[in-house]
Each structure stands twice: as C-alpha cells, then as structure tokens.
N, C-alpha and C positions, 0 to 999 in steps of 0.2 A: 406370564410370559420370562423366562430363563434368559436373562441377559447376560454371558461375559464382562464385567466391572470396565474393561478396558474397553472394549467395543464402544459403549455410554457412554465412556466420559469422551473419548475423542469426537463422536458425533457431539455429543454440545458442545466441545470446548467450540469444535468448528463451525456451529449454528450461531453458537450467541453472538459473535460483534456483528449478525443483522437486525439483530433485537432493538428496538428503541429502547433508550432508558430512560427515556421522559417521552408521553405524549398523550395529549389531548385528545385520541384515539387507544385507550386501553389495552382492546387485544394486539397493537402492532408491539405488547411490552409480554406476548403471551411466548408459547412455545405449541404448535403443533404434531401429539400425537399419535400418527395413524399409522393402522399395522390391519388396513384393511385389506389391503389388495397381494397379498401373504407375505412380507418382511416389513419388517417396523422403520421409517419413513419420520425423521424429524425435522420439521422443518421453523422457519422463521424471515419474520417481514418488517418491513419497516419502509418510511414513504420513499424511499432512495434505492432499495433492494430486496435480494430474500438469499435463502438458501433453503435446498432443499438435499437432505442428508438422508440416503438410503444405508442400514448398515445391518441390511443382509440376513437378517438374526430372522426365521422362520414366525410368524405369529401363531396363536393357539385356536382354538374351538373358538372363544371368542374376543374376538379383533379389537383393540386396543382403538380408539377413536375417539381424542381430547385436546379440550385444550388445557396447560397449568403457567401458573408465572412461570415467564422467562430468570429470571432473578433466584427466586426459593428454588428452582426447579436443580438449576447449576452450580450452585453453593451445593444444593444439599449431595446432589450425585458425585460431584467432587471432591466433596468429603470422606466418602465408603474407600474401605482400605480391603475388604473379602472381595472375592473374586469372582462373586455370582450375584444379580441382582435378581429377583424376583418385582413383576411390575406387572402392573393391572388395575385396571376403573373397578369399585368399589362406593356404586350409588353417585353422588357429586362428587366423588375423590378419586384421585390416584395414586395412589400405592407403592410405594418403592419400599419392597422389604429383604434382608440381605436374615445372616442367623444374629447379627447383635443389632440390626439398627429396623425401625419402624420409622418411617412418615409416613402420613398421609395428609395429601396436598388439594385445596379446594382446584376443582375445575370447573373447565364450562364446555359444551358439546363442540366437537372437532364441527360445525357448523358454522358457528360464531366468527371461527377466522376468515383473513378476507384472504383469498386466494390472487398470488401473483399468477398474470399472461402466461404460458411456459412456449416457446417456442419450436417451430419444430424444425427439421432440413438444416440442423445443422453441421458444418463442414469442419474434419479437422487440423490444425493447425501446428502450426511449431510452441513452444510451450515457451521458448524465450519471450513473449507476447506477455505472459507474466512478470517476467523483468525488467522487459520494459515501461509496463504499467507502475511500476511499485519503484522504479527508480527514477520519472519523469515527476512522481509525484512527490519526488522530495523538491524541487522546485515550485512548485504550485502550497500561493500560504493556504489553511484550511478556513478563516474565514479574509476574505477578498470584496469587493464588488469594481465591478461590475462583475455579477453572479457567474460568469463563461470563466472569466479566471480562475474558479475555484475547483476546477475541471483539467484530467486527462485528454489529452487530444491524438486521434485514432485518425489517420490518414492514409487511405488504402487506394493503393497504385499503383499500373507498374509489376505486380505481383511482389509486392511489397507493404509490408505494415511497416508507417514511421508514426511512433509515437511521441508530444510533445508535451511539455511542463509548463510555463511561463506562471510569473506572479508580479510582468513589468518589470525587473530588475534583475531579474534570471530568468534561463531557460537551461530544459534540460532534454536530448532527442537522441532518439533510440531505434534501431532498426531490424528490424523480421523477415525472414522469405517469407510468403504468403502464396502458396501455390494453386490461385486459381484468378482467373480475369476480370473479380469485383473491383470497383470505384466507386470510393465514398468515404466519408467524415463524418464521423460523430466526437461526443464530448460523454464524457461517462464520470459524476462526481470524484473527487480525490478520495473521499471515504472510503468509496466501493471499487477502483482501481487499487485499492491498498491491501486490503481485506480480502477480494477475490486473487488477487495474486499471492495474497498468504497462505490461504488455505484450499486452493486447487492446484498446490506444487504435489508430485508423489502419492496421484492416485491415479496412474494409465494414461490413456492419451488427451488431447485436449480437443475440443471440438469446442464451434466460433459462429455467432450468429447475429443476427442485428435486423431489426424495420427503423418503421420511424420514433419510435419510441424506446423501446428498452435494446438494452445488448445482453446476451445470455451464453456462458462458458458452461460447459459440462464434461466431465470426468468420470470415472465409474464406478461412480459411490454417491454424487451429486451434480446439484444442476445450481448456477449463480446467473441472477440475473440481476440488474440495474439496469433503474429510468436514466435516460440522457436530457443534457442539458440541453436550451435553446440558446440559437446567436450565434455569431459568425464569428470564431478563434482566431484571435488576431496569428500576424502571416509570419510568428517567430519562423518558423523556416528559412528566411531571407537572410537570418542572423548569421544559419551554418552556411549556406552556400557565398559568403560574402568573400572577396580575394584577401590572401593571408599573407600579402607581398609585405616583409617587411620586417613581421612580427618572430621574435625569437624567443628559444624557448630556456625553459627550468625544467632540471630533473631534479627529484626527492623522494626517499623512500615513505609510502604512505603510511605507514607506520609511526613514523619520525615525525612528518608535518602533522597530526592526529595527535601526539604526545605533546607537543609541542603548542598549537592551539589552545589546549587543553589547560592548559601550564599559563599562557599569555592570558588566556578569556578569564582566568582568576580576580583580574582588575579591572576586568570591564564589565556591564549588564549583558546576558549577549541576546537579548530580543534587540539590543539598536547601537553595541560599541562595533567600532572594525580595531583590527590590528593591519598594524602598518609591517610591511616589508620592507630591505631592502638588501639586494644584491651583492656582493662579489663573484669572484670567478671560482670560487669552490665550496661554498659556504650562502648560506641563508638566513636571514637575521627576520628575528619573528619578535614584535614588541608593541605593548597593548598600555593607553594609558587611564588614566582618572583619577578626577580633580581633587574626590577623598580618599582615594586606595592606596592611590602610588604606581606604581611604574614596574614592567616584566619583562623581561627581554631573553628570547633562548634563540642559540644559536645552532641551527642541525649543518653536514652536510649535504652538498649540494652541486649539480651541475649547471655551470651559469653561463650562456652565453652572452648575457647582457649585464652593463653593471647600471641597475636602475632602483627606485623605488614606488610604491605604491599603498594605496590602502584599501581593503576588503570589507565590505561586512564579515563580520568574527561570523556567526549561525549560517548566516548564508552558505559560506565557505567551510564551513566541517558537514554542514549535509551531505557535503556530497563527498567528504574526506572517509566519512565513520563508515560507510559504504567499503571501503576501498579495506586491504589488509597488507597485505607484505606487496601490492602489485608497485609500482614506479606511476608516479604521477608528474605529467607535465602536463606542464603550465607557459600558453602561447601568448605572450606581451608585445606591445608595440606603442611606447610611450603611458603617463601616467594617466590616462582620461579614454584611454580607449577600449574598447572591448577584449573582456581577459575569457581564453578558453582553456579547461583543465577539460584530458585525457587522463585515462589510465585502466577503465575498465573494456572491456572490448562488449562494439558499436552503441559506447556510452559516450555522448560526448554534453559539457557542460560548460555552460559561458554567465559569467558576472558583468553589471557594470562597475570601474571601479569607483571608492568611495573618494568625495573632493576634504582636502585637512590642509588648514594652512597652515 
C-alpha cells in the first residue's frame, strides 16, 4: 500500500496520545492498522479513551490488518523524510519501506486489539466545545482525590453546554451554544478532554454524543471516545453566579502580565509558591520572595480601580495567563481574601482563591 508520508505522519501523531505508555495490558500500547473496509484506518486506545483516524488512503488487494507497537511505529514513521511510504504485512511483521529505508516491525493479528464501543446517532455541535474542554482543563490538577476532581464537567441545559473544571482551589467556566433540547451532565477525564480538544480541531464539522459510560466526538477523519467519571461533580457553577457587588477591576495587558510572572517566578518554586500583587492607580507590582533565593519585583502598567494587595498561587495564575496573547486581562477583586475573578478570553471565566500571607 503506497501512502504519502505526510498523511501517515499526521495520522500517527493524532492517534499516539491515546495509546497507553505503560500498561499491564500490552495491547493498549499498540496501534491497530486496519485497511479491510477500503481505506487505511489507524486506531489507538487505552482504558480512558480512544482515537480512530481514517487516512483516506485506498487499500490494495491484500488489505492490512495487524497491530504494531505504537512507540516503535510512531518513532519510525516520524523519522522518514521521503515523500512516500510502502506499507504492507509480511508474515508476522509490518514492513515500512521507502527508497532509502526499510523496517520490519513485529506485529500481532488485528483481532488482538480491544475495540472500544462506537456510539451512533451523533449530533453536530459548535466546535467551540473543544475550546471549552481545553480551557477548563487548566483548572484541574492531573492527580487529585477524589477522582471526580480529575475531570472536566459538561452540563447541558437550556440549549447550552457549560463546561467546568476545578481542583477545589480554582475553577474555570466556558459556555457554548447547543442546538438541542437534551439535558444531561457528564464528566470526562482531564487527559481525554485535553487531547481530544487538541486533535479534533480543523477537521471539518464536529459531532457529539454520549451514553451512560462514554462520550464520543467525530470529525471528517476521526472518531474520538472517552470513558466518563462516576460521581457527583461539586456545584462550582455557584461561584460564577455569586453577586459581585463591591468588586473593583484591574486591567492589564496579558503578555505583559505573563512576562512579569515568568520573571517573578524565578524566585519561587512553581508548584507551591505565591506572588504578591500590589496596585496603585496606574501600575501593578508583582513580587516574589524565597528565603534561600532572594526577592524579585516587577512593575507593569495597569488600570486599577482600587489600591489593594493580595497573594495568588503563581502556577495557578500562570496557567490562565499563558492562554492569552495580547488580550486584556481583567481581574475583579473585593478584599484580600475574597474570591478573585479573571476574564480576558471570550466566554471563559476563571476564579481563584487568594492565599493568606502574613
């Protein structure tokens, strides 16, 4: 089977994030190469989710149907510079051949692959749901107990999808129009929310569907699935519905704030350090202190409706700010230890709890 190298490399890069890097079930570390239905389809799956990517390349008279070790196949394919690849099965091997390269990769029969259930009856949905999942995922720590706090929550009602993410200290919210009267709530793992959002973009209309245990997204070339998390998600939406009377605003350029944070964070450990904010009418000062490193202080231009000071977790704030480019960041504050709201991206809100510092 002759395949343009760029097409195969794209497919491999899209599917690889869904393959388990370490697993007690070895087949979760494999790709399935399946050309029995007329075109070559590459699939990868682990216990959390899956990706099935159709290359659109027609199969030959002896269609390929085998599994190969994903990392070996991925690394070998991405290292090829020639414009076309000849891909075929030979006994218990998958052969990757070009004019200057030949690899024979051990393979298993295609029937060894653990096929995830594919949902039917998917409905077209606003593609911004991918932005919603990716942005809300930044408010979720990858490792956190209880398990429900490792997920991104989708709440569907009143023809809207509201996406939420939280780890108990911060939260994110994003709203997307949903042209359906359905009402339901689901939570998918942070990892799946992030990689589906990244890999489903720019591939035609997006379709969406769910059942009791699985959520699926499909595009012109691919089908992505994710297992759902069980449990009642905390009612973080109440944070965003609170009365904001008495809140004052601080407006600052996003790129300037990101640069200032980067410089200040030299003096702290990113995982648990804090930065102190001090405002005047036309300036915002960001400082960081470490007993064994010294003190760093950066002043940037800002429009401040209030003169105050407060401390924030440096990494949590940077997670939000790095999403911005040249947008204005609006911080809404009311008191040193009150919830702090951040805006700057369309339809996305972020809330943080300040830190108590003596």
